[in-house]
C-alpha positions as CSV (number, residue, x, y, z in Angstrom):
1,M,153.5,174.4,74.5
2,T,156.1,173.0,77.0
3,L,159.8,173.1,76.7
4,T,160.0,169.6,78.2
5,P,158.0,167.4,75.7
6,E,157.6,163.7,76.0
7,I,160.5,162.1,74.1
8,R,160.4,158.5,72.8
9,W,163.6,156.9,71.5
10,I,163.4,154.4,68.5
11,D,166.1,151.9,68.0
12,T,164.3,148.9,66.6
13,P,162.2,148.4,63.4
14,E,159.3,147.3,65.6
15,A,159.3,150.5,67.6
16,L,159.4,152.5,64.4
17,D,156.4,150.7,63.0
18,T,154.6,151.2,66.3
19,A,155.2,154.9,66.1
20,C,154.0,155.0,62.5
21,A,150.8,153.3,63.5
22,E,150.2,155.9,66.2
23,V,150.6,158.9,63.9
24,A,149.2,157.3,60.7
25,Q,145.8,159.1,61.1
26,A,147.3,162.5,61.8
27,E,146.7,165.3,59.3
28,V,150.1,166.9,59.8
29,I,153.5,165.6,61.0
30,A,156.5,167.7,61.8
31,L,159.8,166.3,60.6
32,D,163.5,167.1,60.9
33,T,166.9,165.4,60.7
34,E,170.3,165.7,62.1
35,F,173.2,164.6,60.0
36,F,177.0,164.7,59.4
37,R,178.6,165.6,56.1
38,E,182.1,166.9,56.5
39,K,183.9,163.9,55.0
40,T,181.3,162.4,52.6
41,F,179.4,163.3,49.5
42,H,176.2,161.7,50.8
43,P,174.9,163.0,54.2
44,V,175.3,160.5,57.0
45,P,171.9,160.5,58.9
46,A,172.4,160.7,62.6
47,L,168.9,161.3,63.9
48,I,165.3,161.4,62.4
49,Q,162.8,163.4,64.4
50,F,159.0,163.5,64.0
51,S,155.9,164.5,65.9
52,A,152.2,164.7,65.3
53,G,151.4,166.8,68.3
54,G,152.0,164.1,70.9
55,P,155.4,162.8,71.8
56,A,158.5,163.6,69.9
57,W,159.8,160.5,68.3
58,L,163.6,160.2,67.8
59,V,164.7,157.6,65.4
60,D,168.3,156.3,65.5
61,P,169.2,155.6,61.9
62,L,172.6,154.3,62.9
63,V,170.9,151.1,64.1
64,V,167.5,151.2,62.4
65,D,166.9,150.9,58.6
66,C,163.8,152.7,57.2
67,T,160.8,150.4,57.4
68,D,158.0,150.1,54.8
69,S,155.6,151.8,57.2
70,F,157.8,154.8,57.7
71,R,158.6,155.0,54.0
72,R,154.8,155.2,53.3
73,L,154.5,157.8,56.0
74,L,157.1,159.9,54.3
75,G,156.1,159.4,50.7
76,E,152.3,159.5,51.1
77,G,149.9,160.1,54.0
78,P,149.8,163.2,56.1
79,L,151.2,166.6,55.3
80,K,154.8,166.8,56.4
81,L,156.2,170.1,57.9
82,L,159.9,170.8,57.6
83,H,161.9,174.0,58.0
84,A,164.6,174.9,55.5
85,S,164.1,171.5,54.1
86,S,166.5,171.0,51.2
87,E,169.2,169.1,53.1
88,D,166.7,167.2,55.2
89,L,165.0,166.0,51.9
90,E,168.4,164.8,50.7
91,V,169.1,163.0,54.0
92,L,165.7,161.3,53.9
93,A,165.9,160.4,50.2
94,H,169.3,158.7,50.9
95,W,168.2,156.9,54.0
96,A,164.6,156.0,53.1
97,G,164.8,156.0,49.3
98,V,161.7,158.2,48.9
99,T,160.8,161.8,48.2
100,V,158.9,163.4,51.1
101,A,155.4,164.3,50.0
102,P,153.2,166.2,50.5
103,L,155.2,168.8,52.3
104,V,155.2,172.4,53.5
105,D,158.5,174.2,54.2
106,T,157.8,176.7,57.0
107,Q,160.8,178.8,55.9
108,I,159.2,179.3,52.5
109,A,155.8,179.9,54.2
110,Q,157.4,182.7,56.3
111,A,159.0,184.3,53.2
112,L,155.6,184.4,51.5
113,L,154.2,186.3,54.5
114,G,156.7,189.1,53.8
115,E,159.2,188.1,56.5
116,D,162.9,187.4,56.3
117,P,163.2,184.8,53.5
118,A,165.9,182.9,55.4
119,M,164.4,183.1,58.9
120,G,165.9,180.4,61.1
121,Y,163.8,177.9,63.2
122,Q,164.6,179.4,66.6
123,R,163.6,182.9,65.5
124,L,160.5,181.5,63.7
125,V,159.3,179.8,67.0
126,Q,159.9,183.0,69.0
127,H,158.1,185.0,66.3
128,W,154.9,182.9,66.5
129,T,154.9,181.4,70.0
130,G,157.1,183.7,72.1
131,E,159.2,180.8,73.3
132,T,163.0,181.0,73.3
133,L,164.5,177.7,72.3
134,P,167.9,176.6,73.6
135,K,170.9,176.8,71.2
136,D,173.4,174.8,73.2
137,E,173.5,171.8,70.8
138,T,173.6,173.7,67.5
139,R,177.0,172.3,66.6
140,S,176.6,169.1,68.5
141,D,178.1,165.7,67.6
142,W,175.0,163.9,66.6
143,L,176.8,160.7,65.8
144,Q,177.8,160.1,69.4
145,R,176.0,157.5,71.4
146,P,174.3,157.7,73.8
147,L,173.0,161.2,73.1
148,S,172.9,163.5,76.1
149,E,169.6,164.6,77.6
150,S,170.4,168.1,76.3
151,Q,170.8,166.7,72.8
152,R,167.6,164.8,73.0
153,L,165.6,167.8,74.2
154,Y,167.2,170.0,71.5
155,A,166.3,167.5,68.8
156,A,162.7,167.1,70.1
157,L,162.1,170.8,70.2
158,D,163.1,171.0,66.5
159,V,159.7,169.4,65.7
160,V,157.3,169.9,68.5
161,F,156.8,173.6,67.8
162,L,156.5,173.3,64.0
163,L,152.8,172.3,64.3
164,E,151.8,175.4,66.3
165,V,154.0,177.6,64.0
166,W,152.2,176.1,60.9
167,E,148.8,176.8,62.3
168,H,149.6,180.5,62.7
169,Q,151.3,180.6,59.2
170,R,148.4,178.8,57.6
171,E,145.8,181.2,58.9
172,A,148.0,184.2,57.9
173,L,148.5,182.8,54.4
174,E,144.8,182.1,53.9
175,R,143.9,185.6,55.1
176,Q,146.3,187.1,52.5
177,G,145.2,184.6,49.8
178,R,148.7,183.1,49.5
179,R,148.1,179.5,50.5
180,E,148.1,178.4,46.9
181,W,151.4,180.2,46.3
182,L,153.0,178.1,49.1
183,E,151.6,174.9,47.7
184,A,153.0,175.7,44.3
185,D,156.4,176.5,45.7
186,C,156.5,173.3,47.8
187,R,155.4,171.2,44.7
188,E,158.4,172.8,42.9
189,L,160.6,171.9,45.9
190,M,159.5,168.3,45.7
191,A,160.1,168.3,41.9
192,Q,163.6,169.7,42.5
193,A,164.3,166.9,44.9
194,L,163.3,164.3,42.2
195,R,165.4,166.1,39.6
196,S,168.6,166.3,41.8
197,D,170.3,163.3,40.2
198,E,169.3,164.4,36.7
199,A,170.7,167.9,37.2
200,D,174.3,166.7,37.8
201,G,175.4,168.0,34.4
202,Q,174.2,171.5,35.3
203,W,176.6,172.2,38.1
204,F,178.9,174.1,35.8
205,R,176.3,176.9,35.5
206,R,176.8,177.9,39.1
207,H,180.2,179.4,38.5
208,R,180.0,183.2,38.6
209,Q,182.9,183.7,36.2
210,L,181.7,181.4,33.4
211,W,181.2,184.5,31.1
212,R,185.0,184.9,30.9
213,L,185.3,181.5,29.1
214,S,184.9,180.8,25.4
215,P,182.3,178.2,24.3
216,R,184.9,175.5,24.1
217,Q,186.3,176.3,27.5
218,I,182.7,176.3,28.9
219,E,182.3,172.8,27.4
220,A,185.5,171.7,29.1
221,Y,184.3,173.0,32.4
222,R,180.9,171.3,31.9
223,L,182.6,168.0,31.2
224,L,184.9,168.3,34.2
225,T,182.2,169.2,36.7
226,T,179.9,166.5,35.4
227,W,182.7,163.9,35.8
228,R,183.5,165.2,39.3
229,E,179.8,164.9,40.3
230,G,179.7,161.2,39.3
231,E,183.1,160.4,40.9
232,A,182.2,162.3,44.1
233,R,179.0,160.2,44.4
234,R,180.9,157.0,43.5
235,R,183.7,157.6,45.9
236,N,181.4,159.2,48.5
237,L,183.7,162.2,48.9
238,P,182.9,165.9,49.1
239,R,183.2,167.6,45.8
240,G,186.0,169.9,47.0
241,W,188.0,166.9,48.3
242,L,188.1,165.5,44.9
243,F,188.6,168.7,42.9
244,N,187.4,172.2,43.9
245,D,185.7,174.5,41.5
246,R,188.7,176.8,41.3
247,V,191.0,174.0,40.0
248,L,188.5,172.7,37.4
249,Y,187.9,176.2,36.2
250,G,191.7,176.7,35.9
251,I,191.9,173.5,33.8
252,A,189.1,174.7,31.5
253,E,190.7,178.1,31.2
254,R,194.2,176.7,30.3
255,M,193.0,173.6,28.3
256,P,196.2,171.6,29.1
257,E,197.4,169.0,26.5
258,N,199.7,167.0,28.7
259,R,200.6,166.3,32.4
260,Y,203.3,168.9,32.5
261,Q,200.8,171.6,31.5
262,L,198.2,170.1,33.9
263,A,200.6,170.3,36.8
264,E,201.0,174.0,36.2
265,I,197.4,174.7,37.1
266,D,197.1,176.8,40.2
267,D,196.3,174.8,43.4
268,I,196.3,171.4,41.7
269,K,198.1,168.8,43.8
270,P,200.7,166.3,42.4
271,S,198.6,163.4,43.9
272,Q,195.6,164.7,41.9
273,V,197.6,164.8,38.7
274,K,198.9,161.3,39.3
275,R,195.5,159.8,40.2
276,D,193.2,161.5,37.7
277,G,195.5,163.4,35.3
278,D,194.8,161.1,32.3
279,T,191.0,161.4,32.9
280,L,191.1,165.2,33.1
281,L,193.2,165.5,30.0
282,G,190.8,163.2,28.2
283,L,187.9,165.4,29.1
284,V,189.8,168.5,27.9
285,K,190.6,166.7,24.6
286,Q,186.9,165.8,24.2
287,A,186.0,169.5,24.5
288,R,188.7,170.4,22.0
289,Q,187.3,167.9,19.5
290,C,183.6,168.9,20.1
291,E,181.8,170.1,17.0
292,A,181.3,173.8,17.0
293,V,177.5,173.5,16.6
294,A,177.4,171.3,19.8
295,L,179.2,173.8,22.0
296,P,177.3,175.8,24.6
297,A,176.7,179.4,23.8
298,A,179.1,182.1,25.0
299,L,177.8,184.1,28.0
300,P,177.4,187.8,27.9
301,S,179.7,189.9,30.1
302,P,177.9,191.4,33.1
303,M,180.3,194.3,32.7
304,G,178.8,195.3,29.4
305,A,176.6,198.4,29.0
306,E,173.8,196.4,27.3
307,Y,173.8,193.8,30.1
308,K,173.8,196.4,32.9
309,R,170.9,198.3,31.3
310,R,168.8,195.2,31.1
311,M,169.6,194.2,34.7
312,K,168.7,197.6,36.0
313,A,165.4,197.5,34.1
314,L,164.5,194.0,35.3
315,K,165.4,194.6,38.9
316,R,163.2,197.7,38.8
317,V,160.2,195.5,37.7
318,V,160.9,193.0,40.4
319,N,161.4,195.6,43.1
320,V,158.2,197.4,42.3
321,S,156.1,194.2,42.4
322,A,157.9,193.0,45.6
323,E,157.2,196.2,47.3
324,H,153.5,196.1,46.3
325,L,153.2,192.5,47.6
326,G,155.3,193.2,50.7
327,L,157.9,190.5,49.8
328,A,161.6,190.5,49.6
329,P,162.6,190.9,45.9
330,E,164.6,187.6,46.0
331,V,161.4,185.7,46.9
332,L,159.9,186.9,43.7
333,M,162.8,186.3,41.4
334,R,166.4,185.2,42.1
335,R,169.3,187.0,40.5
336,R,170.4,183.9,38.5
337,D,166.9,183.8,36.9
338,L,167.3,187.5,35.9
339,E,170.7,186.7,34.5
340,A,169.2,183.8,32.4
341,L,166.6,186.2,31.1
342,I,169.3,188.7,30.0
343,A,171.5,186.1,28.4
344,A,168.6,184.8,26.4
345,D,167.5,188.3,25.3
346,L,171.0,189.3,24.2
347,V,171.2,186.4,21.8
348,S,167.5,186.6,20.7
349,E,166.6,183.2,22.3
350,P,163.1,182.4,23.8
351,L,162.9,184.1,27.2
352,P,162.7,181.9,30.3
353,L,160.0,184.0,31.9
354,P,158.6,183.0,35.3
355,E,155.5,180.8,35.4
356,G,152.8,180.2,37.9
357,W,151.8,182.9,40.4
358,R,155.1,184.7,39.8
359,G,154.5,184.6,36.0
360,E,151.1,186.2,36.4
361,R,152.7,189.2,38.1
362,L,156.0,189.4,36.4
363,A,156.1,187.8,32.9
364,A,154.4,190.6,31.0
365,P,156.2,193.6,32.7
366,L,159.6,191.8,32.5
367,K,159.1,191.3,28.7
368,Q,157.9,194.9,28.3
369,A,161.0,196.2,30.2
370,L,163.3,194.3,27.9
371,D,161.5,195.6,24.8
372,E,161.8,199.1,26.1
373,V,165.5,198.7,26.7
374,K,166.0,197.5,23.1
375,A,163.9,200.4,21.7
376,E,166.0,203.0,23.5
């Protein structure tokens, strides 16, 4: 593989359709994006790169809208390769209006081979091909025009090596009998991309101190973060520019009844109180008036002895299985999933046990570990 690939610039719809026709019969296409997001909620696409083993195509989304041909290429057709794809999928969904499918995320593939679950692209390429990629343009301004030759080369190299990397990964996964694991994980990745808008009301669950709040305060925080999500999208502003998590958590904790109390919340700005104060107070009032049966459940304290015993037992199960499979424990089960299991067990709710290939290995021993803790 050469470090000086053929690069073709696309800045017209006709050129994009021509490129699509050239790669339409390919079995696999490598795909990547460059984008800018510091001042907006939605990522601003700055470059779309793809290759099917020939030239690297660089699409300028600042002047070219997605065409039907490229939309079909993204949403149907060949297998698409991306690395650490979550933000790329968001960029492409916003620009092209489609969910990329079918796809393989090469970072997930590497994690399932027992490697670093967050291995970066440059290290991945060096691992499988021995090539050292340039890093000069990592923090480049991709919205500038024209792009420099160095930028174009960097962007092209982001896709041209993915096909060779995937060939090595695919062979290794098939030798270990893990190709189906990757396909299942990538299907879930696509499902998550489709669910992203529907999950707006679940942002509140990410806060690590939610267990300190009462059910009514949790409901206030849920309403506040759900409102912020919609407003951030509508105003196209980063969440933190509108209201950061710390301020919304403080509002939920204090449950202010008027603007004077609202203004006393730590780190809230007078301009925020003036602009959105009535709305925030209305959401707090809504939480105050919510029927008790409709409130979310209180969360258990992670400092409690019963919680700690369960976490220790569950982590032991995951660690043993991970060691047996040669995987990082977080690849098998994330901490927040363990926390959800513990929360459900402590209030005798149905356990959200893992499913699929993870469930085959973990569901029964996780349940057994919880039963043993309760029997002690």
